[in-house]
N, C-alpha and C positions, 0 to 999 in steps of 0.2 A: 697578503695575508697572516694576519697572525697566531702563532703558536706556540700554545701557554707548556710552562712543563710542568705539574704537579704534584702538592706529595699528600692522598691524604691518611683519615686520622688510623688506620693499620698502619701505615709508612708507606706504603707502598707507593714510585712515582705510576704517573699516569703521562699522557700529553695528550689535548686535546687542540683541533685543530679551529682554528677562526670559521669553518662554516658547521661546526660540531660533530664532529665526527671523531674518535676516540681514535689511536694513532697519530701516525705518519700520516703527514696532508697528502693526497695521490690530485691531482689535478690533471687537469688543457683534455681534451677530450678523447672517448675513449680509444684506443689505437683498435686499428682489424684485426682479428680474431680475439680480441679480450672481453673476457668471461665478465658478468659483471655482478654481481649479490647486496644489497644493503639490510642490513640485519635490524628487524624495527622491535622493541619489546622493551622487558623494567632494568631496573640494577640486576638482577641476573644477567643481560642479554650484555647490556652493555659494561659487567665484570667489578661491581664497587669493589669487592678484596682481593683484588687479582690483580695482575704484573701486565707489560703491556700486551708480554706474551703469552700468557695464560686465560687469558675470555675465550669464549670457544668461539666466537666470527676470528679470533686468531688459529687454529685452527683450525677452521672451516677453509679456509683463504689456504691452509696449506694441504690439505684435503686435495682440495678442486687441484692446485697447480699441481700438483703431483699426477693431476689424468688432462691439463689444459692451463693455457694465458685464463689466473682470474684476478681482481682484488676483492675485497671485501669490505662494504663501510656497515666502521660498524654507530648509527645516528641510535642507538637505543635511550630516552632518558634514563637516567635514577633513582628518578625524583616520581616515576610511575608505578603504577600495581595494576595489574592481569586485572584484579574486583573491580579497579573504580571505574571498567569501563563501560561496563552494562548493570 
């Protein structure tokens, strides 16, 4: 699978895995005991103006890992807005 390193208009580097998940690629079956979360949302969730370790799904993963084995998949879509859905 391809993983791309991109630079935003704000000069922040970020990664998008081929599976459209922001951040480092996480592959394979879920290990036993692993807690997984999918973060869905708009550009705020995706972290359009945030570095790789600054978007809230990254912080959520760190908080959860302090309590148990956890992975958070940032699958937000930067070109959407919650006002468009309804």
